[in-house]
N, C-alpha and C positions, 0 to 999 in steps of 0.2 A: 712507600708510599707513592711518591712521585712515580715510580718505575711500574708500580702496580698500574698506574691510571693509564701510564703510554702502551702496557702491555696490551690494557684492554683495549684500546685504540685502536691496535697494531690489529688487534683480532676482528676487528670490527669493518666486516663486508656488505658487500650491496645486500647481500638477504638480511644480512640484520636492521639494513636500512630499508626494507623493501618491508620488512613489518610494521612501518609504519604507517602502510598504505591502509587500513581498517580506519586511523585516526584522522588519515586527510581526507579519506570518505565523508566520514561521519562528521568532520569540520567545516564542511564546504556543504552537506546538511542543516548545518547550525548556521550559517554565513549567508545561505543563498535569502533574494527575496521572496515575501512571500507570496503562494500564488496556486493555491490548495483550496477550491471552493467548497470541494466536502466536509472541510470541516468548521465551516465558518455557520454550518446549519446544524452541524453537531453541537455547536456550543449551546446553540439558541433550545435544542433540543433537549441539552442538562440544564440551562433552566428551569423549561418548564417542567421537568422530572422535580426537580428542587422544589419547587415553587408546588404540584399538588402532592408529590408524596406520594407517587406511581409513574410505571413506568408507560409510554405513550403505547396505545392501541389503534389507534383512530389518527388521520393525515389532519395535523393543525396550521399547515403554512401553505398551503396553495389554494384557488378558488376552483382548479380545474378537477382535483381531487377532495376536496373539503370535505368530513368526515371518513370518509373511505378506511374504510380496515388496512393500517397498517402498523406493524411492530417496528420500533425500533433495535435492530438486533446488536446494538454498538453500548446499551444500558450503560454497560458500567465508563466505560474510557466518554461519554460524554459526561459524566456527573464532573469527571477529574477535567474534561474541557470545562466544564460553568464554573469550577473554580478555580481553574488556572488564569480565565481568564477575568477573573474578576480584582484575581491580584495582580497582574500585567498585561491583562488585554492581549494582541494576537504577538505581541512580546514572548507570550509564554511559550508558546506552539516550537521552536526551536531548539528548546529546552527539551521539550517530551520528547522529540525524533531523536536527538544526541545520546538522549540516556538511555534509547531503544537500542538505537543501533549500534552505541558500544559494549551494549550488554550483549550483541549477537553475535558481534567479532568477538568477544571474549570468548565464549561460551563452545561457539564453532572451533576456534583455534585450540580450545585448552584439547576437546575434544579431539581434534586430526590428530595431535600428537599423541595426545595418548595410546592413539591405533598405530601409529609409525615412530614415535620415537625417533624423529627426524626431522631436523629445524625447518634444513629446507625445504622438504615435504611437506611443512606447515604452512612454511611460508607461500610457498605456490597454491597452496590449496585456500586459503585467505586471501592471493591478491584474485584470484577467483571468485571468491565469494562476495569482494569488494566488488567487483566489474559488473557480479548479478545482480547485486541489491542495490547500486550506485542508483541507479534512475529511479529506485522505490521507496526511496526514504526520503519522504512527506510526511506532514500530520495527522493524516485520516488515519482511523484506527485500525486498519490492517499491520500498520506498523508496529504497535504491541502485541500481534500474533507472532512475528517471528521471532523476538527474545523468546516467548514461550515455545515455540516450536521446537526450538534449541535445546531450552531445559528438556521442553519432555524426551529427546532423544536422547539427550546426556541422563536423563532421568532412567529412563527404560535400560536403556545399556548397563546400569550400575544397579547390581540388586540392592545393594546398602540405601538407596535414593527412589526406589520405585515405591515408597508409602506416599512421596510425594503427588501422584500422578492423578490421582483424583483432583487435587488442590489443583495442579497446574490446566488439567480439562477445565473445572470449574469457571476459572480464572478464564481463561481463552474462550470458554462459549460466552461468557459475559462483556465479552468487548470486539468477536466478530464470529462471523458466520462460516469462517474458513475452519474451524475446528472439528470440523466432521472426515478434515484432510489428516487430524491428528491421531483420531480414531482410527481410519482407515492406516496409518501406520502403526500404532498398538497391534491393529488385529492383523496385519500382514506379517509384524515380527513375532507374533503368537503363532500363525503357523510352518513360519518358519526354525522355531523350535522346538515343534509337536505340541499339535493341538490337542492336550489331555486339559481333564475336569482342572486343572489349578489353575490355570493356563487362562482359561474360559473365566472362572472365576476373578482374577485378579482385571482380565478386559471388562465386565462387566463392570466393577466395583470404579475403575476406570471412569467408563461412559456413563453413568447412571449419573453423575455432579451433572451431566448438560443440561439433563433435565428438569434442575432443582435450581437453575438460577429467577432470576426475577419477574421472567416469562412461563417459568415454568413448561409445560408439554408446548407450552404458544409460539418453544423453540421447533417444533414441527411446521409449522405458520408459516415463519419466517424460512427456513429450507424452502420450502413448495410453492411461496411467491417468487423468488429466484427462477425457482426449474418450472412453471409456467409463466413466464416474461422474458424466457431464454428470446425471444425475438428485438424486444428494447436491445437486453442484456448484448447480443452478439453486436448489436451498431453500435457500441463504443470502443473505442482503441485498444485499452486494455485489454478487451476479451477478442482481438485478431488473433491469428494464427502468427505464431512468434518466429521467426528465419533464424536459425540457432545460426545460422554464419555471417550474422552480424553481430556490431562491435559489443553490444551488451552483454550479448549470449553466446557468444564465442567459446566463451569458460566450458559453458554446461555441452556443446560438441567436443571442445578437445577431450574435457572430463570422459564423457562415453568413448573417446578412444582412448582412455585411458583405462578404462574397465574392458576394454576388449582385451587390452594387452597385461593388465592382472587375471583374467580368465586362464588366458593362454598359457601364462605362468604359474598356472594353478592357486591362484590366491587367492580366489572367491569360487567359497564350492558353490555348487547348483543348487543347495537350498536358499540362497540367496539371491536366486530370480524370482521369488513372493516382494522381495523391496524393489527391484529394478526393474521390473517388467511393470507395471501400477504406475510409479514414478517416471519412469521414462514417458510413458502413453500422459502422465499427467503436465512434464513438461510442454508437450509436443501441444497441448490440447488450446490454451490461452496465454497471450504476455504474460498477463499479471501470475500466469500458474506457476512459473518457470521459479520463482525464489522460492514457496514454497515446495516443489518439487528437485530446488536445489539439496535442502534442509535433508527433507526426506532420503535423497540419498547420499547424503553426507557417510552414513556410517560405510559406505562402499568406494565413496570417493576419499576419506581420509586416508585410505589403506593404501592407497597408490604412493609408490615411493619414485622417486623424482633421480633419473641414472644419470645424475649429475656428480661433484662436486664441490662444495662451496667454500673453494680457493680461489675464488675471484677476490685478490687485495684490494688494488683500484682504492687506497683508504680515501682519498680526495678526491673522488668520484661517490663514493660511496658518505663522504659524510655531506656531500654539495646534496646528492638524492635525501638523506635524512633530513637538510635541512629544508630543502623546498617543501618534502611529505610533510614535515612539521607544521612549518607556521605558512607555506605557501595558503593553504583552502582560507585561511585567516584574512589573507591578504586579499582575496579575491571579493571579498564583499561590498556588494553593493549599495549604492548612497540612496536605493528607497528601499524602504521598508517593505511595503506592497509591490507588487507587480500591476503601475496602470494601465499598461499595456493588454490585461488578463481582465482586471475589475472594474467597469464604469466607476468610477470616484464620482469624476465630474458630473459626466450624463448624471449620473440618479439623482441629482440632484433639482434635474429640470423635469420631473415626473411631475406633474400635477393629477393624472387623471387615475379613477381608481381601481384600472384593469388596463395591467398593461403585457404586451407581447415582449418577450424577452429570450436569451438564452439559458442555458443549463450555468453554467459556469454566474451569468448574471444573478440568476435566482437564486445561489448561494449568496451572493453580497448583498440580496436585497432583505434576506431574509436576516443576514446578520444585522443591517444597518437600517430597516425601516420593517421587520417584522413585530410587532404585531399589529400597528398601523398600517401596515399593507402586505396583501397577500397575494402570494408568486404565480404566475403561469405555469412554471414551469422549474423543475429544479434536476440534480442526479441521480435521483432515489429511483432507477428503472426498475426496480424490483414492485417500484407503487405503479408508475404511469405506465409500463407496460403500451399498448397500443397510443393511447395519449404521446411517447414520445418519439412513435416511430410515425403520427403526426406534423410534430414541432419539427420532427426531421425534413419534412418535405413542405411545409408551411416555413421554414428558414430559406431552403430550396428554390422557392419562386413559383412551384406548380401551382395548378388551376385551381387548386383547393385552397388558393392559401385566403377568398373573400370569406370565402363559405365559415372557414376555421375563426378567423378572427369576428364573423358576423356572430357566431352562437354564442362567443364568450363575450359578447358586447364591448371589442378590443379598442378602445380611443385612443391611443398613444403603444407607440413599438421603439423599444430601445435594442437598439441591432447592429451589432458590426457593420461597420461603413464597407466594408469589401464581401457580406455573404447577400446574394442574386434578391431576397426579398425586399431590400434596400432600394435599390432600384426602380424594383416592381412597385412599393410604392410610392416613388414620386412619382414614377410614371401614371401612378393612378389618381396625386392629386393630394396626397399627404402631402403637408408641409412641415418644413423644417426648424424645430424649436431651438436645437445644438446640435454642436457637432463639434468632433476634435478629430485628429487622425484616423482614432480608433475608434472612436462608435456614433452612434449620429440620435437623436431624438425626432422621432416622426409622429406629426399629430394626423386626426382623421381626418379629412377636410370640413365637419360641421362641427367637430371640440374647438 
């Protein structure tokens, strides 16, 4: 027994240790300080839907868009958030993030290994997957779409599992609007395999359930709301054009190089272009599109075999690497449960006016802590606020229209970050400081 253990230890290489990287990324996402403002209003949306017994179709949170048509695309995730919040408050969010991340990496790793039958190649693919997804592992509803997409890829690749595609697509449509990417993936795969009547039928059976969620055909309104508010959406960093040579996205660039090498070696039939072209285009479209594009390309990326031998023994180095990846992320946990530099925890307690100007992150915090007693000026629902989001950005920047915007909504207080131009503009205009710390300031209108 002892000799067997020693033998296994001797076979322990840096490649085996590197298998722990997905765990390390998931554990770090679990341990880091809470800083996602989107999650906060999703919780309250779930509370309201449980109370009403129906999904939301108009805005209940803001005084700028009160009663305007708005469908909450992630209604099923919000119900889960609401129940979890009642159980454990914000402490529940990292558990959901961790569970989704572990499921994602497990499915991706098993799928890649099934394609290449190489531990080393699977490890390299998982390392790339971990790097690409590390910055996107937060508790907002998109986190559920990642393992669901991975499951769709696995199920589509195995005829024995294709029966589950309608259920997976229904679930995806109920938690996040990116389900259209999954439909596109299945459509491209159907074309690649030969678009006959049977495959058309299978595609229809997989796509039809997306129209049978709680919103019914109202799901189309959700998609239209995003497309019609492109200006507001584009103003958000996550929708910016990705830099594939940056550290978070360098695996995508290297993966594309690997695919060129694979095609050169004859390992990628021409019909795989139906997958390659649209998902490379998706990866180039926006920062937040890179993770789903990586999953869409996984049937190709997983076929890349690394031309190295797993003969690096360095057992002490491997053991050290394994230990760091295993326990290191858990040792990095912050002393603060909530990011006080992002959320105005203290400053918000000094709000006394009914209507307050603030940014989108603060909007999420106010919805979570002070709604329904307080309606917000704005939050990060770009598909709802549209032009109002662009007006907010200009107002925060201290452009000339700031006084007109604040007067339009009868704003009596402003809660803004101390470093935004509007803070100094309001001071010069005679607004009085009611509270200030190193991150936020509350300013009162001169006649308030």
